[in-house]
N, C-alpha and C positions, 0 to 999 in steps of 0.2 A: 504493500500500500504506500509506503514511503517512496519507493521507486517511482510509482505512477504519479504521485503528487509532485515529485521533483521534475518529472517529465512535463507535467502540466505547467509548472512554473517556467521552465525553459521555453515552452511553446506558447505561453500566455493563454493557456486554456483554463476553463472553469473546472473546479473540483466537484461540481454538483452532478455527480454521476454515481451509479451504484458501485459499492465497494466490497461486495462479497467475492469469494474466490473465483467463481465462474465469470462474474461480470468484469473483474479486474483482468483476467486472462483475455477475455473477449475484447475489452477496451484496449489493451496493449496490442493485440493483433490488429484491430481495426485502425489503429494509429501507427502501425509499423510501416517501414518504408515500402515493402512489397504491396501491402494493401492500399496505401495512399497512392502509390504509383499506378496501381491497377485502376483505381477510380479516376485518377487524372488522365490516364491514357484513354480510358473509356469515354470520358467527357470530350477529350480532344478528337477521338475518332468520330463521335457523333457530329461534331462541327465539320470535320473533314468530309463527311458524306455529301455535303453540299457541292463539292467539286465533281463527284462521280455520278450522283443520281441525276435523273432526267430533269432539265436539259444538261447534259454532261459538258464539263469544261475541258474534256480530253480531246482537244482539237488544236492544230497548230496556230490558227489565227481566229480571232473573233470577228474578222471582217466578213460580212455576209456575201460580198462580191466574189470571194474566192471559192465559196461553195465547198469547203472541205467537209468530208464526212465525219461526223462525230462518232467517237467510240461509245457505244451504248451497252451497258451490262444487261444480261438476260433479266427478264421480269422476276421480281422477288428476291434478287440477290441483295440489294441495298436494304430492303425491308427486313430480310433475315439477319443481316449484321446489326441493324438498328434494334431489332427485338432482343438480341443477345446483350447489346449494350444497355438497354432499358432494364433487363432482368438483373444485370450486375448492379446497376444504380438502385434498383428496387431493394435488393438484398442489403446494400449499404444503408439505405434510408431506414429499413426495418431494424437493423442492428443499432444505428444511432438512436432511434426512437426507444428501443428497449433499454439502452444504457442510461438515458437521461430521464426516463419516465419515473415519476415518484408515485408512491402509493396514494390513491385517492386524490390525484392531482385534478383540480377543477379548471385550471386556466392553461391547458397545455398549448393551445394555439397562440395565446398571448406571450407565453414564455419561450416557445420554440417556433417562431413563425416560418423560419427557413425549412425546417423539417416538414411542417404541415404543407407549405407551398410545394415542396418536392413531391409529396404524395399526390397533390392535385395535378401537377405538371405530368407526372408519370401516368395518371389516369387518362388525361387528355391525349398524351402521346400514344398510349396503347390503343385507344379507340381510333385515333387517326390512322395508325399503321394498319389496323384491320380494314378500315375503309379503303385505304390505298390498295391492299391486297385484293379486296373484293372488286373494286372498280378499275384498278390499273392506273398508273401515273398519267397515261395519255388522256384519260377522261377526267380523273380527279387531280388537277394540277395545283390546287390551292395549298394543300398540306400544311395546315396551320401549325403543326407540331414543330416545324422548322424554326418558327419564331421563338419557341420556348427552349430550344436546345441550349442556349447560353446560360440558362438558369443553373444547370448542373455544374457548369464550370465555375460559376460564382459561388454556389452553395458550398463547395469543397475547398474554397480558398479564403482564409480568414481576412487577409489583407485586401482582397477584392471587395469583400463585404464592407470592410471599414471605409474603403475609398468611396464606395457607392453611398454609404451613409453620410459621409462628409459632403459629398456632392449634393445629396438630397437636402441637407441642412443649409447648404450655401445657396440653393435655388431661390429663396425669397429675396435675398440681396441682389442676385443676378436679375431676377424678374423686375425689380425696381429700376435698374439701369436700362433693361430692355424696354420698359415702359417709356422711359425718357427718350430712348432712341426712337421708339415708335412715334412719339409726339414730334420729334425732330423731323422724321421722314414725312409725317402728315403735313406739317407746316410748309416744308419746302416743296412737297408735291403740289399742294394747292397754290402756293406762290408761283411755282414754275408754270402751271397751266394758265394762270392769269397774267404772268409776266411776259411770256413769249407771244407776240402777235401772230395771228394767222388770218388767212383770207377766208371770209365768209362769202358765199355765193347767194345772190338774191334769186328768188324763184324765176325771174325773167332772164337769169344768166349773167347778170352784171355783178362785178365785185363791189362789195359794200365798203370794206376798209382793209388796211394792211396790204393794198395792192403793190405798193412799192417795196415791200419787205419780203425777203426770201424765207418762206415758211417751212423750210426743211427741218428746222429744230422742232417745231410743233408737230409736223407730220410724222417724224420718225421716233421722237422720244417723249412727247407730251400730248399726244392726241387724245388719249383716254386716261382715266385714273390709274388703271392697272398697268398700262404702259409706262406712265410717268413714275409710278411707285417702283416698278422693277428697274427702271433706268437709274433711279437714285440709289436703290439697294445695291446694284452692281457698282455704282460710283463710290459707295462706302468702302469697297475693297480696292478701289482705283483700277479695276480691271478694264473699264471702258474710258479711262481718262487718257488723253483729252478728247477722244472721239465724240463724246456726248456734248462737248462744249463748242466744238469747232464751227458748226453751222451758224450759231448765233454770234459767236466771237468774230467770225469773218465779216459780219455785218456791222457790229458795234462792239468795240473793245470793252465797254462798260459791263456787258453781260457776263464777262469773266468773273466779276465780283460775286455773282450769285453762286457759281460753282466753287469758287475759292472759299467763301464763307461756309458753304455747306460742308466741304471737306475739312475745314479747320475745326468746326464744331463736332461733326460726326466721327470722322476718321481719327483725328489727332487728339481730341479732347474726350469725347464719350468713350471711345474704345480704350484709351489709356486709363481712364477712370475705372472702367470695367476691370481691367487687369489689376489695378491697385485694390479694388474692393474684393475681387476673387482671391488675391494673394492674402489679404488680411483675414477675411472670413474663413476661407478654406483652411488656412494654416491654424486658425483658432479651433475650428471644429475637429481637425485632424489631431491637433494636440490633445484635445479633450478625449478623443477616442484612444489615443496612446496612453493617457492617464488611466482610463478604464482598464486597458490591458495590463498596465503596471499594477493596478490594484488586484487583479486576478493573480498575478505572480506573487504578490505579497501574501495573499490568502493561502495560496498553494504552499508557499515556503513555510508559513506558520503551521499549516496542517502537517506537513512533512516533519517539522521539528518535533511536534507533539507526539506523532506516531513513533518516531525514533526514540524519544525520551521514555515513553511508556512501554515500548516494545510490544504493543498490542494492536491488533487490527480491527477490533470490534469495540464499539462504545467508548471511544477515547474521551476521557474526562479532561476538560480544559477549564482551569480556574480563571477567574476574571483577571487576576494580576500575573498570570503566567508569562505573558509575552513581554512584560517589563521587569520580570524578576531575574536579575542577573545570576542568581544562585542556581537557577535551573540550567543544567548543562547536559550535553550528550557526549559520549565517548567518540573520539575521532575514528578508531578502528571500525566501529559499527557504521559510521557515516561512509567510510571508505568502501566498506562492503556493499552499501547501498549504491554508491556512485559507480561501482564496477558493473552492476546490473542495469544501471540507468542507460537508456538509449540517448546518446548525445554525440556531437561531433568530437573527434579525437582531440582537437586543439583545445576545446573547452574542458574536457576531462583532464588533460595534462595541466591546464592552468589551475584547475581546482586542486589537484593533487600537489602541485607546486606550492600553493598557498597553505596547504595542510601540513607541510613539512615542519617538524620540530614542535608540533602542537598536540597536546594530549586530549584536551577537552574544549568544547565550544559552548558558550551561552547563546541565548537567542539572538542578541544583537550581532554577535560575531558570526553566527550562522547566516544571517541575512546579508551581512557585509561580504561574506564569501562569494555571493552570487552577483555582486555589483559589477557593472561593466562587463558582464559575461558575453554580451552581444557585440562588444567592441574589443575583440581580442587583438592584442598587439601581435602581429605576425612574427613569430620566431622561426625563420625559414630553416629548412634542413640544410641550406647552403652554409649557414654559420656553424653548423655542427659537423659538417663533413671535414675530414682532415686533408691537409695539403701534404703531398709526399715530401719526405726529407731526403734529399739526395746527398750521397757521400762524395760523389765525383765533383771535382772543382768546377769543370766547365759546365756541368749540369746545374750547379748552384748559380753560376753566373747567368746561364740561360733563364733560370727560374726568376732571378731578380729582374732581368730585362722584361720578361713577359708580364710579371706582376706590377711593373711600373706603369703609372697611368699614361705615360707618353706612348706606350705600345698601342693602347687603344686609340689614342689620338692619331697615330700614323695609320692605323687600320681604317679609321673614319675618313681620313683624307683620301686614302686609296679608293674607298667606296664612292666618295664624292666625285673624284676624278673619273671613275668608271661610269657614273651616272651622266656626267657632262659629255663624255665621248659617246655614250649611248644616245643622248639627245641629238648630237650632231649626226650620228649614224642614221637615226630615224628621219631626220630632216632632209638628208641628201640621198636617201635610198632611191627615190623615184626620179632623181635628176641624172640623165644619161651622162652628162659631162663629169660626174663624180663617181661613176661606177668603180673605177680603180681605187679611189680613196675608200669607198665602202668596203672593198675587199681587204684593204690594209687594216681598217678599223675592226673588221670582223676577226682578223687574226689577233688583234690586241686583246680580245676577250679571253683567248687562251692564256695570255700572260696574267690577266687578273684572276682567272680561275685557279691558276697554279699558285698565285699568292694566297688566295683564300684557303686552299688546301694546306699549304705550309703553316699558315696562321693558326688553323684549328688544331693541327698536330702539335704545334708548340704549346698551345693552351692546354691540351690534354696532358702533355708531359709536365707542365708547370702546376696545374691545378689538381690533377689526379681525379679523385671521386667528386670533388667539388664541381668540376666541369659538368658532370652529368646531372646535377641537381640545381644548377643555376639556369634560370629560364632564358636569360639573354644568350648564354653560351649554347644552349640547345637550339635556340632560334637560329643563330648563325651557323651552327653545325648542320642542321637539316637543310637550310638553304644552300650551303656549300656543297653538300652531297648531291642535291638536285642539280645544281649548276654543273658539277663535274660529270654527272650522268648524261645530261643533255648534250654537253660539249663533246663527250666521247662518242655518243651516238651520232652526232652531226659529223664528226671527223671520220668515223668508220663508214658512214653511209654515203657521204658526199666527197670527202677529200678536198680537193681544190675546185671541184665542180660547183655549179650554182643550182643545178636541177637534177633530181632523181628521175630519170626517164621512165623507170619501171612503175613508180607510184605517182608521179606527177607532183611530188612534194618538193618545194623549193627550199633553198638555203635560208631565204627570208622567213619562211614559216618556222623553222627551228630557231632562228635568231630572235623571233618575237617571243618565244617561250623563255629564252635566256634573258631577254630584256625585262620581261615581267618579273622574273626572279631577282634581277638586279634592283628593280624598283622596290621590291619587298625588302631586300637587304639594306636599302638606303634608310629604312626606318630605324636601323640600329643607332643612328646618330641622335635620336630623340632623347634618350635618357642622359646624354652628355650635356644637354642644355637644361639647367635647373628649372627656369620658368616654364619651358616647354614640357619638361618631364612632369612638373606639378600639374599643369593643365591637363595633360594626357591622363595622369593617374586619377585626377578628380573626375574627368569625363567617364572613365571606365567604372569608377565607383558609383557615379550617378546612374549609369545604365543598369548596374546590378541592383541598385536600390529602387529603381523606378519600374521594376518588372510588374508590380501589381497594377500600377496605373496604365502601363502598356497593355495589360490584359483587358482593362476597361475599354481602351480605344479599339482593340481588336473585336471585342464583343459588340460595341456600337456599330462598327463597320459591318459585322455579320448581320445584325438585325436589319439595318437599313438596306443592305444588299438584297436580302431575301424579300423584304417588303418592296423594293424597287423592281425585282423580277416579277412579283405578283401584279404590279401595276403596269409595267412597260415592256414585258417580254414580247418580242416581235412587233413592237410598236413602230419602229422606224426601219423601213426597208429601202435599199437603194433602188433607183429606177431600173426597170426590167432591161436585161441585156447588158448592164454596166458591169465591166470587169476591170480589175486593177491592171495597171501597166499596159493598157490597150488604148491606142489612139482613137479619139472620138471621130476622126475622119473615116477610119476603117469601119467603125460601127454604123455611123450614119449613112455610109454608102450602101448598106444593105436595104433593100426595098422595104417599105412599110415600117421603117424604124425611125422614131422621133425621139431623139435623146439630146438633152440639153448639156452642152459641155460645161466644165466647171468655170471657165472664164465668163460664161453668160450669167452665172449667179452673182449676187451682190458680194463684194469683197468682205471677208470676215464671217460669212455665214457657215453653217454646218456643212452644206453641200459644197461650197467653194473650197473650204479647208479639207474636204474629204475625211470627215470624222466618222465614217461609217463603222469603223471598228469600236468606237465608243458607244456601246449599247448595253442593254440589260438582257441579252439573249441567253447568257449563262452566268454562273456565280463569279467566275474569275473576271469576266468582262465588267460585271457590275462593280466589283471592288476597284477596278482601275478608273471607272467613271467617278466613283465617290472620291478617289484620291485627287483626280483632276479638279473636281469642284472644291475640295478642301484647300487646294493650293490657290484657288480663286483666279488664276490667270485664265482669261478667256471663258470663264464660267457663264458669262452672259450668252455665249453661243449656245450652250445647252438649254438655257431658259427659253431662248427664242425658238430653237428647233422643236422642243417638245411642246411648246405652246402652239406652234403652227401645225404639227403633225399629230398631236394627241389631244390636248385640251388646255385652255388657259389655266385650269385648276392644277395642272401638273406642276406648275411653278411652285406651288406650296410645298411639295415634297423636297425640291432642291433648296428652297429657302430654309426649310426646317433643318435639312442636313447641314447647310452652311452655319446656321445658328448653333447647332449642337457641336459640330466638329471644329469649325474655324473660330467661332466666337467663344464658346464655353470651354471645350476640351483643350484647345491650344492655350488659352489663358491659364487654365488649371495646370497644364504641363509646364508653362513658364514659371508659375508660382512655385511648383515643386522643385524645379531646377534651381531657382534662386535659393530656396532653403537648403537644398543639398549642396549647392556650390559653396555657399558661405560656410556651412559646417565642415565640409570636406576640405576646403581650402585652408581654413583655420587649423584643422587637424593635421594637414600635410605640412604646415609651417613648423610644427613641433619637431625638433631634431630627433632623428633616429626612430621615428614612429611612422608606421603605415597601417592604417586601420581597415578592417573589413568587418562589417556588421550588418544588422538588419535595419529595416526602416524605423524600428522602435529606438535603436541606438541613436538615431538622428535627434530625437527629442529627449535624450537621456538627461541632459542638463536642465531641462525645463520641468521634469517630472518631480512631484512631491510625494514623499512617502505618506500613506494614509495613517491615521492615528490608530492605536491599538484597539480602541473601543469599536471603531468601524469594522476592523478585521474580525473582532469577536462576534459582532452582530451578524456578519456574513457567515461565519462558521456555525452559528446557531441554526442557520437554515438547512445545514446538511443533516440528513437523517442519521448518520453514523457518528455524530459528535454530540456528546452530552455536556452541557455547560454547567459547571458547579458554581454556585453563588456563595 
């Protein structure tokens, strides 16, 4: 029981689960690495089914003009895989429900909404799969269960649930700014429709007013309310700037003030205000969520301490003053025995055993301090523990001193830099016929550099010994050097001094490209030698590791919108009949009874003229690319206009909703998290001799406050296996 409680503390889990022998074994099994990985792989496989189920994404191109034949699995295959996945998830939900269920619990749904929601989603999914098997995917194409698949991925990831909760709590503040943005859009939409003159035609055919003014601005961008509103929405992202301004600006330069003021208020003021509010509110809610997780850890540690102290697994008696009574102690050997059986990362276990050295007993406060900063483990690399060979021969000692000198790496970096410069020249002059002889000489120089890399790595192995094979930078150089040597030897044996292999058609340049790519990768070895660059790179890597939960949210949002987009717009846009890629329009129109409009005949910047036919919702992979293109917001007005023309004006609501969720909300949340992580990681990296790796909870470690003992005791009273003595 103490082992399970310590595992709960390390993973920030609640201790409110059954603690009898069978339940504890089942609990450990359900939270073991194989079981957790099985559930995660199952949830991921459910999401991956969107690529292979009808309409399949297994086709070389999403361009409908190419008319590639899609790879379609036999009927029932994807449904069979889905049923197996749903059964695994159902078993997991039943196990979790059994472990947390209390006797005579009346508010199970309120206490465990994710488990209850999981059962509801499973029921809907099972029914929907049966309907698909009965009717077939060709007839039943809605398949609403696809929209609920991300639920399982979130349900089994604690940080994803915390991130979603923080986003939900931040929405009221975001909604207030979006309301202000809506008022801004409304005001300038009405002002634009009144401001830009246009020609009214009298019933008798005469122009009433505005005859002298070019009404292109009104005709294209402000003719109707929805057209004006969409024009300004796109202008907020600067995607149609200055196109939307030019017709009126060419007539009167004062009209530019309208668009400049609109962008100043909307793009530069309101959007940046939104970023500041999101940063402040989201950080506050996320910090509160981390405080709740820390509270669960404190409760679990208190429970583990009392279990170890009493040596009993049933009806542990906890006095009110036990947690503050420094006379209550636990023997370290018993704690070490518990830690050996506890499932945790090796570096954490080593850290705990290191702290327990030369200690015989621990009181409650010392026991809690033992687990402080356990998520921000200072990395003691195996590199520092590996021994360097001690050579007895004098010239080997001299060689070792030379290799271990920092200038040896400086020379190696200069050689790599020179190699990269010559490679750049080689690529630049490759297609110039006047420099073909020079290209051959430069290609021969690669052999010299590769020979140097080989000698360099051999010298490092002799000087560093075992330490070479545990140092990541050395292994990186070694692997790339072996790859370079292999490619160069193959090139030398295959081609010699020739430039083409007549048997295979492979050119010398093809092999040289592989070598050049490896040289570019080897050039990255200079990054750690520049301290500011190394710090930024390290911080960037740590940020990527810590933001995996938020990236999961982004992926799930993409998934839901892509599936919903396929439901709305699958096969909605088709190219003109007979239009094929890479085929001249003259050849097509020469065929009798063929009327095909060439792209030059379309208005510049339209979906047809830009030949965006591959950007569609005909399959899941294509839908993801369309959503990415819109999130980047460059030319996203093209999609709005195309779907408005070919589908319905209401289709624009889908794209605007996606823009608000992805580009406005999620991107700003992403920036807020990056700011927090960057500041924390940068400050941590500035500390000499330290490089930290931790969880997202460790980011807020310095802001967390230990709960009072009374609060911890009140939480322990809620557990059925703890009896509180007064």
